[in-house]
C-alpha positions in Angstrom: 129.5 98.8 130.5 127.9 100.1 134.2 130.9 99.3 135.8 133.4 101.2 133.1 131.2 103.9 133.0 131.2 104.7 136.9 134.7 104.6 136.9 134.9 106.8 134.2 133.0 109.4 135.8 135.0 108.4 138.9 138.5 109.1 136.7 137.7 112.6 135.2 136.4 114.2 138.8 139.7 112.7 140.6 141.4 114.1 137.7 139.6 117.3 138.7 140.4 117.2 142.3 137.6 115.0 143.2 134.4 115.8 145.5 135.0 118.6 147.9 138.9 117.7 147.8 138.4 114.2 148.4 139.2 111.2 145.3 135.8 109.2 144.6 135.8 105.5 145.3 133.9 103.2 143.7 133.7 99.2 144.6 132.6 97.3 142.0 130.8 93.8 142.2 129.2 91.4 139.8 125.7 89.8 140.4 125.8 87.8 137.5 122.3 88.7 137.3 121.5 86.2 139.6 118.8 86.8 142.6 121.2 84.7 145.3 124.6 85.8 144.1 122.9 89.5 144.3 122.0 89.3 147.6 125.6 88.1 148.6 127.0 91.3 147.1 124.5 93.7 147.9 125.6 92.7 151.9 129.0 92.7 150.8 128.4 96.5 149.3 126.7 97.6 152.4 129.3 96.1 154.6 131.6 98.8 153.3 129.4 101.4 154.5 128.8 103.3 151.7 126.7 106.9 150.9 125.3 106.2 147.7 125.0 103.4 145.2 125.1 103.1 141.4 123.0 99.2 140.7 122.1 96.7 140.1 121.5 97.7 136.5 119.4 94.7 135.6 115.7 94.4 137.2 116.2 90.5 138.7 119.3 91.4 140.8 117.5 94.9 141.9 114.2 92.8 142.5 116.2 90.6 144.8 118.6 93.0 146.6 117.5 96.5 147.3 115.4 95.8 150.3 118.6 95.2 152.1 119.9 98.8 150.9 116.6 100.1 152.1 117.1 98.8 155.6 120.8 99.9 155.2 119.1 103.3 154.7 121.4 103.8 151.0 120.0 105.4 148.4 120.7 104.1 144.7 120.7 104.5 141.1 119.7 101.5 139.4 117.5 99.5 136.7 113.8 98.4 138.3 111.0 96.2 136.6 108.7 99.5 136.0 107.8 102.0 137.7 105.4 100.0 140.4 108.1 98.3 141.6 110.3 101.7 142.1 107.2 103.0 143.7 108.0 99.9 146.0 111.4 100.9 147.6 110.6 105.0 147.0 112.4 107.4 147.9 115.6 105.4 147.9 116.1 103.7 144.0 116.0 106.2 141.1 116.0 105.4 137.7 119.2 105.4 136.0 117.5 105.9 132.1 114.3 107.6 131.8 110.6 106.2 131.1 110.7 104.0 128.3 106.6 104.9 128.1 106.8 108.3 128.3 109.8 108.4 125.6 108.2 106.0 123.1 105.1 107.8 123.0 106.6 111.3 123.0 108.8 109.8 120.0 105.8 108.1 118.2 104.1 111.1 118.3 106.7 113.0 116.2 107.2 110.3 114.1 103.8 110.8 112.8 104.2 115.0 112.9 106.6 114.2 110.6 105.0 111.5 108.4 100.9 112.5 108.4 100.0 109.7 105.7 101.0 107.1 108.3 97.2 107.0 109.8 97.5 103.2 111.3 100.0 100.9 112.6 101.4 97.2 113.2 103.6 96.7 116.5 106.4 93.8 117.2 107.0 93.6 120.2 108.8 90.8 122.7 106.5 90.1 125.3 107.8 90.0 128.5 111.0 92.6 127.7 109.2 95.8 125.8 106.3 95.6 127.6 107.0 99.2 128.6 107.7 101.2 125.4 105.0 99.4 124.0 102.6 100.6 126.5 104.0 104.0 125.3 102.8 103.8 121.5 99.6 102.7 122.8 99.7 105.6 124.3 100.6 107.8 121.2 98.1 106.2 119.1 95.6 107.0 121.6 96.2 110.7 121.6 96.5 110.6 117.9 93.8 108.5 117.0 95.9 106.0 115.5 94.4 102.5 114.9 97.2 99.8 115.9 95.9 97.1 113.5 97.4 94.3 115.5 100.3 93.9 117.7 102.4 90.6 116.5 104.7 88.8 120.0 108.1 87.6 119.0 110.2 85.3 120.8 113.9 87.0 122.2 115.5 83.8 120.3 113.5 84.0 116.8 116.0 84.3 114.5 113.9 84.5 111.3 111.4 86.8 111.0 110.0 86.3 107.6 106.6 85.0 108.4 106.5 88.1 110.9 107.3 90.4 108.4 104.9 88.2 105.7 101.9 89.0 108.9 102.3 92.5 109.4 102.6 93.4 105.6 99.4 91.3 105.1 97.8 93.9 107.5 98.6 96.8 105.2 99.3 99.2 107.8 101.0 102.5 106.9 103.7 102.2 109.5 105.6 99.4 111.4 106.3 99.9 115.7 109.6 97.3 116.1 109.8 97.6 119.8 112.4 94.8 119.7 116.3 94.0 120.5 119.2 94.7 118.3 118.9 91.4 117.2 115.5 90.9 116.3 114.9 94.3 114.8 117.0 94.4 112.0 116.0 90.9 110.9 112.6 92.2 111.0 113.5 95.3 108.3 115.5 93.1 106.8 112.4 90.7 106.2 110.2 94.1 105.0 112.8 94.9 102.6 113.0 91.8 101.3 109.3 91.3 100.7 109.1 94.7 98.8 108.5 97.4 101.7 112.0 99.7 101.4 110.2 102.8 101.9 112.4 103.1 105.8 110.5 106.1 107.2 107.3 104.0 107.7 109.6 102.2 110.4 110.3 103.1 113.8 112.6 101.3 116.3 112.8 101.7 119.7 116.0 102.7 121.9 116.1 99.5 123.0 117.4 97.8 120.1 120.6 100.2 120.6 123.4 97.9 120.3 126.3 97.5 117.4 124.4 94.1 115.7 121.6 96.3 114.8 124.2 98.4 112.5 125.9 94.9 111.6 122.9 93.0 110.7 120.8 95.8 110.0 123.2 97.2 107.2 121.7 98.2 104.1 117.7 97.8 105.2 117.9 100.7 107.6 117.9 103.3 104.9 115.7 106.4 106.2 114.5 104.3 109.1 113.3 106.2 112.7 114.9 105.7 116.0 113.4 106.6 119.4 115.3 107.1 122.1 116.1 109.3 125.6 120.0 109.8 124.9 121.3 112.8 123.0 123.9 110.0 121.2 124.5 112.7 118.4 125.9 115.2 120.4 129.1 117.0 120.2 129.8 117.7 123.1 133.7 117.4 123.9 132.7 115.7 127.7 130.4 113.0 125.8 133.1 112.3 122.2 135.6 111.9 125.1 133.8 109.4 126.6 133.1 107.5 123.1 136.9 107.5 122.2 137.7 106.1 125.8 135.2 103.6 125.7 136.1 102.9 122.0 139.8 102.5 123.1 138.7 100.0 125.7 136.1 97.9 123.9 138.0 97.2 120.4 136.2 100.4 119.1 132.6 100.1 120.0 130.5 102.4 120.4 128.5 103.4 124.3 125.0 102.4 123.1 123.6 100.8 126.4 121.0 102.9 128.9 122.7 101.2 131.4 126.3 102.3 130.3 125.3 106.2 130.7 123.4 105.9 133.4 126.3 104.6 135.4 128.1 107.9 134.1 125.1 110.2 135.5 124.5 108.4 138.8 128.1 109.1 139.9 128.1 112.9 138.5 124.9 113.7 140.6 126.0 111.8 143.4 129.2 114.3 143.4 126.7 117.0 142.5 124.4 116.1 145.7 127.7 115.8 148.1 128.8 119.5 146.8 125.6 121.1 146.8 124.3 119.8 150.2 127.8 119.9 151.7 128.5 116.5 152.7 130.8 115.9 155.4 131.6 112.3 155.2 132.1 112.2 159.4 131.0 108.4 160.3 128.4 110.4 163.3 126.3 112.0 160.6 126.1 109.2 157.9 122.9 108.3 158.5 121.6 111.6 158.0 123.9 112.6 155.2 122.7 109.7 153.4 119.1 110.8 153.9 120.1 114.2 152.5 121.4 112.7 149.2 118.3 110.5 148.6 115.8 113.2 149.3 118.4 115.5 146.9 118.0 112.6 144.1 114.4 111.7 144.4 113.6 115.3 143.5 116.8 117.1 142.5 117.6 120.2 140.8 119.1 119.9 137.3 121.8 117.3 137.2 124.9 117.2 134.8 124.4 114.7 132.0 127.1 112.8 130.3 126.4 113.9 126.8 126.6 117.6 128.1 123.1 118.7 128.5 121.1 118.3 131.7 118.1 116.0 133.2 116.5 115.9 136.2 114.9 113.8 138.5 110.9 114.2 139.6 109.8 111.4 141.9 112.6 109.2 141.4 112.0 109.3 137.1 114.5 110.9 135.3 112.9 113.6 133.1 115.3 113.9 129.8 114.2 115.3 126.5 113.7 112.5 124.1 115.0 112.3 120.6 113.7 111.6 117.1 116.8 110.1 114.9 117.0 108.7 110.9 119.5 106.0 110.3 121.6 107.2 107.1 124.0 105.5 105.5 123.9 103.2 108.8 124.4 106.0 110.7 122.1 108.2 113.2 121.0 111.5 112.1 119.6 113.6 115.0 116.0 115.1 113.6 114.3 116.4 116.8 114.4 116.6 120.6 111.1 116.8 122.4 110.8 118.4 125.5 110.4 116.1 128.5 107.2 116.2 129.7 106.0 117.7 125.9 
């Protein structure tokens, strides 16, 4: 995903003349999400004397190997296990995605604004995996005075969510916040539907559930369900549409749902922007200072072009993008609202 996306961005840049006339070269390494292997491949990557790193794109690999990049003086776009962990490596690493706490809170508040009869909610989550977006729901509830009747925890491997749905319904909430994954969110919606809760607008799904499984497993049970996300997935920008087509052609018609995918592409484009605006020379004698210049540019950036055709920026290493609230109609996302970053 991230590898494909980074290479796609590089191909587009090189087709347009490269960066300051020099082709972009992407060298990929597979950490296998294994901490020991991550250290090995990070060492190999740093031996190539890169000016920037895209990745690691998983928290396990980042946690075990990021310190090596910091020691070498190479900044990176990647995935951290929360803001606190990111700040341990500040200012060397920026997020490939937005802060899910803020995005979930923005999506939640917009959902409530559009459905003012939702005056209480139940939250369904996977502990350890969806804590960050749940903190956003908690934040949104506190700001709006919406009580959370209960937070129900679901095991990631749970396939039958009938008992969870029964418990949630017994609490008689006005709404259901499903901070689950692509294979568990549709099962919960189906279980609610089978128990008579067919008013989809009362359900909100979090962006971490993005994936083909959501729509395949949930078909027929997702109508009018809301979905918060940081990415403008329904953008009609020609570049984004070309990206969708290219990804589908290389992945049996699949849609590029995941954050790591777009984040890697955005990372390459951001690197290009930094090199051009800073007039990076690539002179080996200036490598250390030019790496630091790129690092500082990324940490608090100007507006940067996004793969979706809009812009975002980094503020203290945090990716600032408009939040999006979609609704599922006929098993497809329909844009409902865009909430400005920080709004």
